[in-house]
N, C-alpha and C positions, 0 to 999 in steps of 0.2 A: 452668836445665838445658838448655833447648832451644836448639840452635845452628841448627836448620832452621826458618826462619820460615814461618808459615802465612798471614800477612797478605797477602803479595804474590802468592800463587799464582794467584788468579783474574785479576789484572792481567797476569801473565806469559803465562798461557795465552791470554787474549783477544787479546793483542798478537801472539803468534807462531803461533797455530794457527787454521785455519779448518775448519769442518765439511765433510766430503767425502761420506760415504756411511754407511748404517746397518748394512750386513751385518756388518762387524767394527768398526763405529763408528770408522773411521779418520779421521786428521787430516792435513792437508798445508799447510805454510807457503807463502807466496808466494816466488817466486825472489828477489826483492829482500831480503826479510827473512832468508831462508836464508843469503844471502851476507853480510849485515851482522852478523847475530847471532854468527856463528862467527869474526868478526874481533876479538872481545873476549872475554877470559877471563871477566870478570864476567857478560857477557850469556850466554855459554855455560853458566855455572854456574846462572844464573837458569832456563834451559831445563831443566837437570838437576833443579832443584828441582821443576819441574812434573811430572817423572817420580816423584820421591819423594812428591809429594802424592797420587798415585794408589796408591802402595804403602800409604799410610795411609788410603785410601778404605774406606768401609764394605763394599764388595764384595771387598776384600782383607783386610789385617790389622786394619783398624778394627773388623771384626765377623765377616764370613762365614768366612774361613779360620781365624780365631782362636777363634771360639766356636760357629759353626753347623755347619760342614762337617767338624769333627774328631770328632764323635760319630757313631755309638755304637760302643762296644767293650766290653771286659770290666771297665773301671774308670771309664768316663765315659759318660753318656747324657743325653739331653734330658729335662727334666721333662715328664711326660705322664701321662695316665690311660687307662682302657679305652676311652674315646670319642674321645680326641684324638691317639692315637699314630700314626694313619695319615692325618691331615688333610693338605690341600694347603698346608702351612705348613712352617716349620722343623722342627716336630715330625715331620711325615711324612717329610721329607728325611732327618732324623737316623735314623729307624727304617727307612730304606731303602725307603720308599714314595714315591720320587721320580716325578714325571710331567713330560713335556715342556712342559706349560703352567704349571708352578709358577714364580711370579715371583721366588722367592728363588734361582733357579738360572740367572741370566743371567751371561754372561761378558763383557758389553759393555765394562765399564771395564778389564778385564784386557787386552783387545785394544787399547783406547785407550792404555793404558800402553805396550804393545809398539810401537804406531805412533809414539808420542812418542820412545821409545828408538831406533827405527830412524832417525828423522829426526835425532836428536842424534848418533848414531853416524856417520851419513853426513856430517853437518855438520862434525864434528870431524875425521874422516879426510880431508876435502877442504879443511880450513882451512889457510891459509898460516901460521898460528901454530905448526903442527907443525914448521915449518922455522926458527922463531924461537928462538934459544937462551934468551931470557928467558921465553918462554911455553910452550915445548915440554913441559917436565915437568908443569906444571899442567894443560895440555890433556890429556895422557895419563892423569893421575889421573881427570879427569872422564870420559874415554873408558872407563876401567876400571870406574867406577861404573855408567855407562849399560849397558855390556855385562853386568854382573852383575845389574842390576835386570831387564833383559830375560830373562836366563837364569833368574832366580828366578821370574819370572811364567810362563814356559813350563813350568817344573817344576811349579808349582801347577796349571796347566791339565792337564798330563799326569796328575798324581796324582788329580785329581778326574774327568776326562773320558776319559782314555786317549789314543786317537789323535785329534788335533785339527788344524785348519788351521794351517799354519806358513809364515812368510815372514820374511826378515831384511833386507828392503829397504823403503824408504818406498813408500807407495801411488803408483802411476803416474798421471799426469794423465788418461790414457784408461781408467783403472780395470782395466787388463788383468791386474793381479795381485791383484785384490780377491776375486773369486769362486773360492775354492780348495777342493778336496776335503780330506779328512783325510789327514794324514801319519802314518805308523807311528811310534809312540812311541819305538821303538828308534833310529830315525833322529834324532828330535828330541833324545833324550838325548845323542847324539854331538855335535850342534850346541851344546847347552848346555855340555857339557864343553869344547868348543873355545873358546867364548866365555870361560869361566872361566879356562882356561889362558892365554889372551891377557891377561885382565884382571889376573891376579895379578902380572904383571910390571910393571904400571903403578901400582898403588895401594899406599899406605904401610901399615905396621902401625898399630894404634890408638895414639893419643897422639903420633904423628909428623905433622908438617906441618899441625897444627891439627885433625886428624881425631879424632873421638870415636866411641864405639860407636853413635851415631845415624847414622853414615854407613858405607858399605861400606868395609871395610879388608881388608888382606891375610889376616889370620887368618880372617875370615868367609868369604872367597872359597875358601880351602883347605878350611874346614869344610863349606861348601856343596858343593864338589866331592865330598867324602867322602859326604855324605848322598845326593847325586844318584847316585853310583856304587852305593851299597847298594840304592837303588831300581831302578836300571837292571839290576843283577845279581840282583835278587830276583824274587819272583813277582808277576804281575799278571794280571788277567782279560783273556783274549784274544778278539778278534773272529773266531772260527772255529767250526766245527761243535761244538756242545756247550758253547761258551764256557768252556773250561778255564782253570784257574790254571796258568801256566807261567812258567819263568825261561829266559833265553837260555843257549845252550850255552857261551858265553864268559864266564860269570858270574865266573870266577876273575880275569880281567883287570881287571874293575871293582873287585873286592875288593882287588886288589894296589894299584891307584891310590888307593883310599880309605885303605888302610893307610899308604901313603907320605905322603899329605897330612896325616893325623892326626899322624903322627910328626914332620912338619915343624913343626906348631903346638906340639906338646909340647916339642920340642927348643929351639925359639926362646925359650920361657919368658915371653913377653909376657903370655900369658893364663894365669891360675891360678885355683884354686878359692878362692872366698871362704870362710874357715874357719868362718863361721856361716851355716848354711842359711837360718835365719829372716831374717837381715839382707839377703839377696838381695832378699827380697820387701818388707821394710820400706823399703829404698831405692827400689825400683820404685814402690811406692805413694806415697812421698813425693816423687816426681819427681826423684830424685837419681841421677846417674851414679856409677859406681864406678871411677875411674881408678887405684885402688890395685891391685886384683886383676884387673880387666878380665875377669871371668868371662863377662859377656854379650858375645858376639862381635858381635852386631848387634841393636839395638833399633829398631823402627819408631817414629819420633818422632810423637807425637800431641799435639794442642793442647788445653790446659786451657780448658774452656768452649766448645770448638769441635768436637772430634772424639774418638771412642773409646768403645767399649762395655766396655772392660776395667775391671772393678770394678763395673760396672752389670749386665751380663748374665752375669758369672761372678764368684764370690767369696762371702764370707759374706753371708747374707741379712739385709738391714736393712729394717725397716719405717719409715715416716716418723715422726720423733720430734723433740723439741725440742733434743736435744743434738747430733745429727748431720744433721738436716734431712731432705731428700726421700729416700724409700726407693728401693730398687733392684729389679731383676727377675732376681736371681741364679740362678733355677731353669733358666736356659737350658742350663747345664752342671751336671748333678748327678752324684753318686756314691752309694754305699750301704755298708751294713755289711760286705758282702763285701770291698770294697777296704780298709776299716778293719782287718778281721781278717787281711788279707793281710800286713800289716806285722808285723815283730817288735815285741813290746810295748815294747822299749827303743829302737826306731828313732825318732830325734828328728824325722825328716821326717813322721811320721804326723800329728801334731797341727798341723803347719804346712800340711798338705795337705788333711786331712779336717776339715770344720767340723761339730761335733756340736751346735751351737746356732745359733740366729738371734739377732739383736739387736732388741729391742722386739717389739711385736705390734700388732694392730689398735687397741688402746687407747692406744698410744703410750708404754707403760711404759719407763722407762730402765733396762733390765737385759737380760742374756742370757736366752734362752728355750730350754730343752732341746728338742732335736729328737727326738721320740718315734717318728717314722716312719723305720724303718731303710732305706727305699728312697728317702729324700728328703734325704740329706746334700748339703752344698754343698762347693765347693772353697775352702779357707781361705787361699790364697796372696794373695788380694786382700781387704783388710779396711779399712773406712772409718775405723777407729780408728788406722790407720797413715798415713792420707792427709794431705796438706799443709794448712797454715792457709789458703792461697789457695783450695784446693778446698773446704774447710769453709765459708768465707765465701760462696762461690757456692752451695753446696748448701743452706745455711740459708735463703737467699733464694729458692730455686728452687720453682716450682710444677709443674715437669715435668722430664723427663730433660735433663741437661746433658752436654756432652762431658767425660768424666772426665780426659782428657789423660794417662792412664797409658800408658807405652810398652808395646808388645808385644815380648817378647823372642823373636826368631826362633831363636836358637841360644845355648847356654851351653857353657862349657868342659867341664863334666861329660859332655856329649854326645860331645865329641871323645874323651875318655878311654874312654868305653864303646864307641864305634865302633872305636877302636883295639884294645881288648881283644877285641871280637867278631871283627874281621878277623884278628887274630893267631891266634885259636883255629881259625877256618875254614881259613886258609891252611896251618897247620901240623898239622892233624888232631888238635888238642888244645891246651890252654893252655900258652903259653910263660911263662917268668918275667916277661917284659915285660907280657903280658896280665894276669897275676895282680896285678902291681904297680899297673897302671892301675885294676883293679877295687877293689883295696885302698884306693887313694887316694880313690875316691868313697865307699866305705863308712866310712872313718875319720871323715869329717865327719858321718855319720849316727848315730854312737854316741859316748857319753862315753868318755874315755880309759881308764877302769877296765874297760870292756867290750871293748877292742881285741883282747885275746888270743883271746877266745871268738868275738866277733861279726865280727871282721875277719880276723885271721891264720888261726885254725883253720878258720873258715868257708871262706875262699878256698883255703887249702892243701889242703883235703879234696876240692876239685873237680879230679879227676885225669883225667877222660875228656872228650872233645870234647862229648859229649851233656850231661854234667853241667854243664860250664862254659857251654854255650849256654843251657841252661835257667836258669842263674843270671843270665845277661845279660838274658834275657827278663823275669825277675822284677825285676832291679835297675832296668831302664829304666822299669818301671811305677812303682816306688817313687820314683824320682828325678824323673819328668816328669809326674806326675799333673796334669791340667788345662792342660797346655802344648801341646796339639794335636799330640802326638808319637805317642801309643800306637796310634791307629787304623792309621796307615800303617806303623808297625813291624810290626804283626800282618799287614797285607796283604803286605808284602814277605817275611815268613816263611811265608806261607800258613797262618796260624794264626787269622785273624780269626773265622771262624765257629765253629771248635772251642773257642776261648777264651771266646767268648760263651756257648756251651753249657755249658762248665765252670762259669761264673759262675751260670747259671740253676740248674743241678743243686745246686751248693753252697748257694746262697741258700735254695732250697726245702728242702733238708736241714736247714738251721739252723732254719727255721720249724717243721719237724717234730720238732725236738729230736734229730736224728740226728747221729752223729759226722761230722765233715767235715774235710778237709784243703784248705787254701787256700795256694797258693804255698809248700808245704812246711811250713806251720804246722798242726798237728793239734789239733782241739778236740773233746773228747768230752762235755763237760758244761757248756755255757755257761749263765750264770744266766738264770732265768726272769723276774727282776725286776732293775731297776737303781734305785739310790737316789742322789739328789743334793741338795746344799744350797748356799746361797750363802756366799761369803766375807764377811768383816766389813763390806765396803763395800756389801753388799746389791744389788750390781749385777752382779758376775761370779760364775759358778758355781765352786765349789772343786773343780777337776778332779782334784786329788790324792786326793780322797776318793771318786771315782767308780770303781767296779771293774767293768770290762766283761768280765772273764775268770772271776771266781770268784763263787760264791754267797755272799751275806751272810746267813749263818744268824742272826746277832745281830739284823739288821733284819727279816728275814722273819718273825720271831716276834712282832713288835710290831704293835699295832693302828694304825689311821690316826691316831687322836688322839695316841698315843704317838710316832709318827713326826713328826707336826706339832710336838709339843712340843720335839722335838730339832732341828727345822728341816729335816727331810727331806721330799722328795717322792718317791713311789714311781711307777715307770714299768714297766708290763708290757713284757717284752722278748722279741722273736723268738718262740720256742716258747711263751712265757707270754702272748702277745697273744691277743686275742679271735679266735674262729673267723672272724668276718666280716673282720677286718683281715688275717688270714693268707690267706684266700681272695683278697682284693683284691690283696695284694702278690704272691702267687704268679701271679695272672693277669697283672699288669703286667709282671713280670720275664719272663714267657713271651712276651708280645706285643712288648715292646721288642726292636728289631732283627730282628723276624721277617720283614720284607720282604727280608732278605738270603737267605732260604732258598728253594730250588726248590719245596718243598712248599707255600709260600705264594705266591710270585710266578709259579709255573708255567713258569719258563724255565730257571733255573740257580741253583746255589748260589754264594755269594760275590758276589752282584750289588751290589757297592759303588760302581761307577762311575755317574756321573750321566748322564741323557739330555741331548742337545743341545736347547736351548730351541726351541720351535716357531717363534718369530719368526726365529731365526737360520736355521732350515731353509727357511722360506718366502722369506727374503731372499737365499738362496744361489744362485738360478737353477739349481736342480737338482743342485748340487755336493755337498750334504750330505744325509745321511739318518741316522736313528738305528739303533742295533743293540741287542743284549742284550735283545731283546723289548720295547723301549719303543715 
């Protein structure tokens, strides 16, 4: 699967880069190396691979961006309890209790990536190979990739820190451009978009010129432009009096560009929806690319046995057992019964996204174990049972965590369709036929064909107002992208983060109290007090077709424990049927989760989702940097 080799990264980096300074952890090559490297296409590509290596770093998509910094929101949160939710760890960061001294909040490697990209971009632009007819096209492709990876990294910095130091040239020998103040994010967005507009003219579409989804391609660049535009034209926390959530006055121009780029991807037809939602994740887990549908516009290539928390820190919870080997720590990204009940009961994405059971237990039993805690569900898109034979061999022999090597998908084609539908609705003050068709395309995959009339056509056609269609998009993106590090920043740009979290709290507590509740348009008035499950004939997997999460089982409620056991059933007290102690604990947790976002808790402002600049960066900045937002 992997076309990007991890073996030679350290050799390449040690050959071409020398450490320069700690403030932005910049690197600078010698003049001799800089001249020689960019006289060869293969050497230039080796340098580019050094940039890709940091995209896969733990401080980017190998861990932090993909699993740690994307929570908390209304459908995803970090596993924590009443004593750990505000610790100086990933749990505290996720719950918006970030501090300048928290070691998980360093941006060092991201700026290291930017410096490498700056060097590469300058090297290519000054290379004589750009005037060579045999090498010009290849060098421009590499230039487009470097421009895009730099733009992507600045985008992630802005998403998480707001206004940050910005430069587009390599570090000067006299360090005159190292100690920089913060640049307004609106200015950075314009530079990002300029880079991407240049890059899209250089880079091929996927499956052209040997490019796979593990490298930057034209479709991803266009999709990233759309995503950046929606952030640039959306709301963000501003560093001014009161720290308000504001969007720019020219937001419409950003939405117009996003709409244009999404349409270009759709019209090209290179990227399509995989007709099977579950197969997207089976392929990803098995380390397989999908050159047939190309739904994944860009996957960060991670190395089996070397890198990647995907499947370990997120996914179905596995305990160490003799069948699959060393267990994982999948509670880093959790969800709960609120998200489960947000889905239509016929939505095929529900059970691919929400894991209702773990596998094995502390005793090492070889079976699924029903999750009785409604606030401790996991994300089901990563499952050891779908992983490769090569992974299994490593994990069976492991005595500790290994690199799972599962690629992180930065963007899928369904995101393009939903961004297109959203912008069509916003720009035309209501849904156009094109917007409705894009939403229908996404929903068709989510339901069986016999349900299309009701769940797809009628559902979408009844969305006649701008507000109704927007709310449908808000919901659809939650159902489509659960666990994919998308939801938090969707809610930020819509200025819905804090209110949606509060909706979750209220609905979850209402369910615990046995009260009627409406979640994403689905109303429940009488959820069961008990659930019942039994195993399939293999005695390993739960028979999920027999578990009813929606209706009371009067036939089983009437039976004694011995009678249930004789029939193979296990009884689970559920939500309002749980013990008072459990209900109190779960209510307390859901209230504490994400509470650092609120002014009543942090004492500064609502929606304080942006992170503080780390204290070491401030102390090294020679007075150029300082924190804001009350940090």
